N, C-alpha and C positions, 0 to 999 in steps of 0.2 A: 651484528651486518649481514643484509642480505643483497643480493644484486637483482632481486625480481622486481622487473618493472610494473609500476600500480595500474591499478585498469578499477571501471566502478563496475560494479557487481549490481544487475537489475533482474529483481523477481520478479515473475509474471511477466515477463516481455513480449508476450504474445501476441496482443490486444489492448484497445482502451490505453489505459492512462501509463500502461507500461511501455507501448510502443512510443508514446509523445515523450515522456524519460526519456527513454533511449535517443530520441532525436536532437532533445533538450542536450542532454549531459556530449552531446558528440558535436555541437553546434557552438560547444563553449571549450571542445579539444578535449575530452575525453575520451580515452581508450575504453573499451565497454567489453563485459561479458556477458551475455544474455541468456537469462537460464527460466525456462519452466518444460513442461511435458509436451509440445506442439514444436517439434524440434524441426518440422520444416518450415513453420513460420516465422521461428528465427533466424531459418537460413535466409529465408526471404530479406527481412529486415538485416540482417548483415550484407546479402548484393546488395542494399539501398543503401547500406549508411556506406561501404567499401567503395560503391560506384561518384559517392561525392568525393573522396580523393583525401579522408578521413580512416584510420587501417580500419582492417574487416574484423569486427567484434570478434571474439570468443565465444564459439555454441556451445551449451549444455546443456543436450534433452537430460531433463533430472525430473522425480517425481517426488515432490519436497513432502510428502507423504510418507514416506517411507524409509526406515531406519537408514541412519548413516549418509542422510542427503549433505550434509553441510560436510563432513569428511570426502563424501565423491565431489563436491566442488573445490574443497581446498585444492586433493590433489591432483583433478584437471587443471587446476589454475597453475598449480608447483610444474607441473609437467610439460607448460606453454610460459615456463618463468614469467611467471605475474601472480600478484597477490594483488587482493583488495586497498585502496584508497579509499573508495566509499563504497557502500553496500546502502542497496534504495529495496527494501522490503515492501514489495507489492502486490503480489499474489495474493490472493485471498477472492472468498466468494458469500454472498449471502444468502438467504430463504424466505420468501415470505409464507405466513403462515401460524398458527397456533402451535409452541412448542409441545403441547400434548399430541398433535393431529399429525405433525412432521414426522419422517423417516426416522432414528432415534440414529441410529448408525452412524447417518446422512450429516446431521446436526453435530454429532462427535468428531466427523473427517474436519467440519467447519472447523470446529475449537479448533481439530489439531494443524488444523492449515493458518489460521489467522491468529491464531495464539502459540503454541509451541512450538513450528517451524519459523515465526519471525522472532519469537525468542534466542531459538538456537543461531540462528544467521546474525544476528546482535552481537553477539557474544563469544562467538566463534574466530571473527577475525578482528576481536580489539586490537591486539600488538601491531598486526599491520596498520590499522587506521593510524591508530598512534606515530609510527614509524614513518607515515608517512603525511601525518596535518591534515587529514581526511578528515570524514565523517560519516552517518548514518543518518537514514529518513526512512520512516515509516510511516507508510500508508494507512492513517487512519477514517475517520470520518465523519462528519456532525454529527451520526448517529452516537458517537459514545461521548458526546455530551447526554443525553436522554437514556431515559428506560423507555422500554422497546415494544409493547405489549402487541403480538402479533407478527412480531422478528425479534423476539425474547434473547435469541440466543448470538441473534448478529449484533443485536447493540451489546450486549454484553461483551461480545468479544472487543468490541470495537473501544468499549467504557477501558477494556484490561490494556489497547493500543495506547489508549491517551495516556493514562495513568501511567505505565510501564517506560514510555518513550519520554514521558517528561522528568523520571526518577532518574532515568538513566543520563537524559540533560547533566542533570547537578551532578552524578559522578564521575562523568568522564570529560566533560571540558576542562574541569586541572592537568586531563592530559593532552589538551589540544584537539580533542576530537569534536567535532561540531555533531550534534544529536538535536532533531528535532521529529514534528508529527506532521505531517499531512492533513488534513481532515477534511476533505473535500464535501459540497452538499450532493445534490443530483448531479451528475455526469452521464449523456447519450452514450455508453458503449454495453458489450456482449455481459456485462454485471445485471445490469438488468433483466434480460431475457432467463441468466442462470437462476436467479431467485424467486424468477415469477411473476416478476413487474411488467405489466402493459405497457404502450406509452403514456395513454390517456391517463394511467395511474402516476403517473410520476409528477414530480412536486412542483408547486407551482412553476412557470419559467424563470420570475425573478431571479429563484436559487441556481437557476441550472447554468450549470458551465460546461465550457468544451475539456477533451481531454488536454488538450495543447494548454488553453488559459489556466487551467490544472498545472502542466509538467510545469510550466514558465515560473506561474508561482511558486511551487515546492521547492526548484533546485536556487530561487533568487534569496527565497527566503533561508537557506539550510547554509547559503555562502554568505550570509549575513549575520547567521551566529541564531537566529530564532530560533525559539525552543516549540511554541504552537505557532502552524499556518494554517489560518483559516482560507481560501482564496474567496474575494470578492467580497465589498466592501459591505452591502447588504447581511451576506452569511455571516461575513462576522462579526454585526451586531447583532443579530443574532443569538449567537454562543454566548453572546455579554450579554444580552438579554434573559436566558436561559437559569442563569445562575441565582436570577432576583425571583424564580417562579416559583412558587412553592410547588414540590414534588408530588402531591397528590393530586392538584390543578394538569401537571404533564400527565402524567399518569391517563388523564381522565381525555385528554387532548388528542394524546397519541393514539389510543387505544382505539378513541372516535374515528381518526384518521384510518387507521389499518383496519377497521372492520368496513369503512365503506369502498375501501380499496379490495379488501375481496367480496363486496358485494355485488361491484361492479362488474367484477373478471368471472361472477358467478362460482367464486371458489363457496 
């Protein structure tokens, strides 16, 4: 047994969907632990949350690409008398461009963050998640349902997140742990700039959802025990239809779109 108080651990909480998720969990009465490299941004968000009368979140400045990150997070929480009830793996990034043309080390870092770090944190706190009847929310993407020429490594990482999380849902539900993968479509955040995507080359507005919309859908889906969450009716319908389209045709469609995107951006 432990007397540690339960908290919701959110990675990538310095911007975009991570900030929106922090606000949603706070509104529903969760105490938070915020993780990101940009500690100053985490402190600003913690101040904002504390100003609402909620407990001030624990701030953990941490680079998830470094070895021992999960241990550092666990030790920091333990020193604060806390342990995870929910883990939200939101940290990640993407890169636009041919895999053979992009910097190899940068693509390997993307694999390390989007897959290795997510896997480590998904498994590191399972006992405390079970103890508090909590859950795990991994942020994937609609890209996980597709092959992705032009963003091959990014699409591959999100396919892993989708497959891994759905399998973990099956493994951990018997232990009373909710597990879900959140698969948004385009969301106007810093992600696009980091990936090298201009505003004019984003996906159709019909598929675009705000970070707040995505975060609320993710929270609601997790708490309702859903396995896979695709925010937006049209987005969800698209992922269903994708299963019916021949893989070769999908490759051609995605390749054509990414080619047009690179041409529009002068890449």
